[in-house]
C-alpha positions in Angstrom: -190.4 -11.6 142.7 -191.6 -15.1 141.7 -191.1 -14.3 138.0 -187.6 -13.1 138.6 -186.6 -16.2 140.4 -188.4 -18.9 138.4 -185.2 -20.1 136.8 -183.7 -21.3 140.1 -186.4 -23.7 141.1 -185.1 -26.9 142.6 -186.8 -30.2 143.6 -187.0 -29.1 147.3 -190.5 -28.9 148.8 -191.9 -27.0 151.8 -194.1 -28.6 154.4 -196.3 -27.4 157.2 -194.3 -26.4 160.3 -194.3 -28.8 163.2 -190.8 -29.6 164.6 -189.6 -26.0 165.1 -190.6 -22.8 166.7 -193.5 -21.0 165.0 -192.4 -19.4 161.8 -189.9 -20.1 159.2 -189.9 -22.7 156.4 -189.5 -26.5 156.8 -188.0 -28.3 153.8 -187.7 -31.9 152.7 -184.3 -33.5 152.5 -183.1 -33.5 149.0 -180.2 -34.4 146.8 -177.8 -31.6 147.7 -174.6 -32.1 149.7 -175.8 -32.6 153.2 -173.9 -29.5 154.4 -176.1 -27.5 152.1 -179.3 -29.5 152.2 -181.8 -27.2 153.9 -184.3 -28.7 156.4 -185.4 -25.4 158.1 -184.9 -21.7 157.5 -186.0 -19.1 160.1 -185.5 -15.5 161.1 -186.5 -14.5 164.6 -185.8 -11.9 167.2 -183.5 -12.3 170.2 -183.4 -9.1 172.2 -182.1 -6.3 170.0 -181.0 -8.7 167.3 -182.5 -10.5 164.4 -181.3 -14.1 164.2 -180.9 -15.5 160.7 -180.8 -19.3 161.0 -180.6 -22.3 158.7 -180.6 -26.0 159.6 -179.2 -28.5 157.2 -179.3 -32.3 156.9 -175.5 -32.6 157.6 -172.8 -30.6 159.3 -173.1 -26.9 158.6 -170.0 -25.3 157.1 -168.3 -28.6 156.6 -167.8 -28.1 152.9 -165.7 -25.2 151.5 -164.4 -24.3 148.1 -161.0 -25.7 147.0 -158.4 -23.0 146.5 -157.4 -22.3 142.9 -154.6 -19.9 143.8 -156.1 -17.0 141.9 -159.1 -14.6 142.2 -160.3 -15.0 138.6 -162.5 -18.1 138.2 -162.5 -18.8 141.9 -165.5 -20.2 143.8 -167.7 -19.0 146.6 -169.9 -21.2 148.8 -172.8 -19.6 150.5 -175.8 -19.9 152.8 -178.2 -17.1 151.8 -181.4 -15.4 153.2 -183.1 -13.4 150.3 -185.5 -10.8 151.8 -188.1 -8.3 150.7 -186.2 -5.5 152.5 -185.3 -2.6 150.4 -181.6 -2.3 149.6 -181.4 1.1 151.1 -182.0 -0.1 154.7 -178.4 -1.3 154.9 -176.9 1.6 152.9 -177.2 0.7 149.2 -179.0 2.7 146.6 -182.8 2.2 147.0 -184.6 -0.4 144.9 -181.3 -1.8 143.6 -182.4 -5.5 143.6 -183.0 -8.3 146.0 -181.3 -7.6 149.3 -179.9 -10.9 150.8 -177.8 -11.7 153.8 -175.2 -14.3 153.0 -172.7 -16.4 154.9 -169.8 -17.2 152.6 -166.4 -18.9 152.3 -163.9 -18.2 149.4 -160.2 -19.1 150.1 -158.8 -17.3 147.0 -159.6 -13.7 148.1 -160.5 -11.6 151.1 -163.4 -9.1 150.9 -163.5 -8.0 154.6 -160.6 -5.5 154.6 -161.7 -3.9 157.9 -161.7 -7.2 159.8 -159.0 -9.7 161.0 -161.1 -12.8 161.5 -158.3 -15.2 162.2 -156.5 -12.8 164.6 -153.1 -13.1 162.9 -152.5 -9.3 162.5 -153.4 -9.4 158.8 -156.7 -8.3 157.3 -156.2 -9.7 153.8 -156.0 -13.5 154.3 -159.3 -14.4 155.9 -161.6 -15.2 152.9 -161.7 -18.9 153.6 -163.3 -18.4 157.0 -167.0 -18.2 157.0 -168.1 -14.6 157.2 -171.2 -12.4 156.6 -172.2 -10.2 153.7 -175.2 -8.2 152.6 -175.5 -8.5 148.8 -177.8 -7.2 146.2 -178.9 -9.8 143.6 -180.2 -8.9 140.2 -181.3 -10.8 137.0 -178.5 -11.7 134.6 -179.2 -14.2 131.7 -175.5 -14.8 131.0 -175.1 -16.3 134.5 -176.7 -19.5 133.3 -179.5 -21.5 134.9 -179.7 -19.4 138.0 -180.2 -16.2 136.0 -178.7 -14.2 138.9 -175.6 -12.2 139.8 -174.4 -10.0 142.6 -175.1 -6.6 141.1 -172.0 -4.9 139.5 -170.9 -1.3 139.8 -170.2 0.0 136.3 -167.0 1.8 135.7 -167.0 5.5 136.7 -170.3 5.1 138.6 -170.4 5.9 142.3 -173.6 4.6 143.8 -174.4 4.8 147.4 -172.7 2.1 149.4 -172.7 1.1 153.1 -169.9 2.3 155.4 -168.4 -1.2 155.5 -168.4 -1.7 151.7 -165.1 -3.5 150.9 -164.3 -1.3 147.9 -164.9 -3.9 145.2 -167.1 -3.2 142.1 -170.1 -5.0 143.5 -173.1 -4.3 145.6 -171.7 -6.0 148.6 -171.2 -5.1 152.3 -168.9 -6.7 154.8 -170.6 -5.9 158.2 -168.8 -8.4 160.4 -171.9 -9.7 162.2 -171.5 -12.4 164.8 -172.1 -15.9 163.5 -172.0 -19.5 164.6 -171.8 -22.8 162.8 -172.7 -25.6 165.2 -173.5 -29.1 164.1 -176.4 -28.7 161.7 -177.1 -25.0 162.3 -175.9 -21.8 160.7 -176.7 -18.6 162.6 -176.0 -14.9 161.9 -177.1 -12.2 164.4 -178.0 -8.8 162.9 -178.7 -5.8 165.1 -182.3 -4.6 164.5 -180.8 -1.1 164.2 -178.7 -2.2 161.3 -181.8 -2.8 159.2 -183.7 0.2 160.4 -186.1 -1.5 162.9 -188.5 -2.9 160.2 -192.1 -3.6 161.1 -192.2 -6.7 158.8 -190.5 -8.3 155.8 -190.6 -11.6 153.9 -187.7 -14.0 153.4 -186.6 -17.4 152.0 -183.5 -19.6 152.3 -181.0 -20.7 149.7 -177.7 -22.6 149.6 -175.6 -21.8 146.5 -172.2 -21.6 144.8 -171.0 -18.5 143.1 -168.1 -18.1 140.7 -165.9 -15.1 139.9 -165.8 -14.4 136.1 -162.6 -15.8 134.7 -162.2 -12.6 132.6 -163.0 -10.3 135.5 -165.7 -8.5 133.6 -169.4 -7.8 134.2 -171.0 -10.0 135.4 -168.1 -10.3 137.9 -169.9 -12.7 140.4 -172.6 -15.1 139.1 -174.7 -17.5 141.1 -173.3 -20.5 139.3 -175.1 -23.3 141.2 -178.3 -23.3 143.3 -178.1 -26.4 145.6 -181.3 -25.9 147.6 -184.1 -23.5 148.1 -186.1 -23.6 151.3 -189.5 -22.8 149.7 -188.7 -24.7 146.5 -189.5 -21.7 144.3 -188.0 -18.7 146.0 -191.4 -17.1 146.6 -190.2 -15.7 150.0 -193.2 -17.3 151.8 -192.0 -16.7 155.4 -192.7 -13.4 157.2 -190.9 -11.7 160.1 -193.1 -9.4 162.0 -192.1 -7.0 164.8 -195.4 -7.8 166.5 -194.6 -11.5 166.9 -193.4 -12.7 170.3 -189.6 -12.6 170.5 
């Protein structure tokens, strides 16, 4: 895992925990936009849910991509929790890459066709609103310094996909989990049942920009900019354990 991620190291540093509940990763303030400058990343249990949480130095969700008016070449802003969970726990093919939960905004396209987030009676115009995804990340040298992309689905291939897969040629799921952005905090609540009631897994935190390929070819969606990494090296140092006190 460390070897795969070494190209996305930032200047962020992790420190011993003190100001938050036990667990998670504390990070020093860095040079990123304050809305994406991580200070704490945590996953903990709340009843029957896993709470994926990030705290930032500024106002969470305050910065969104500018619309370009077209899908090709458009931008995606994201808060991401890479995990050690196998991709098959949420319905992808097993061992497909790094399974990560992401909170994203992208005003130039909508990838939640089963949801009407803005409640206007249309399901194809909500991409600019913050929403949740499971994605599978894989190594891709052509994506630049990050070396990562959302895994593509080759033409004529039909791999196993989750029931809420939006139908695009990517390993991506649109589960519609409940989320909040409040002051400095980003939160997504994931039912434990949705990830198969794991006993334990490791995780990290990332804020990043992604870009749709201007030619709409593989790689379709690259991680174009890594703004902050909770651990500093994407070593997934934090652990969620079912035996820990909720």
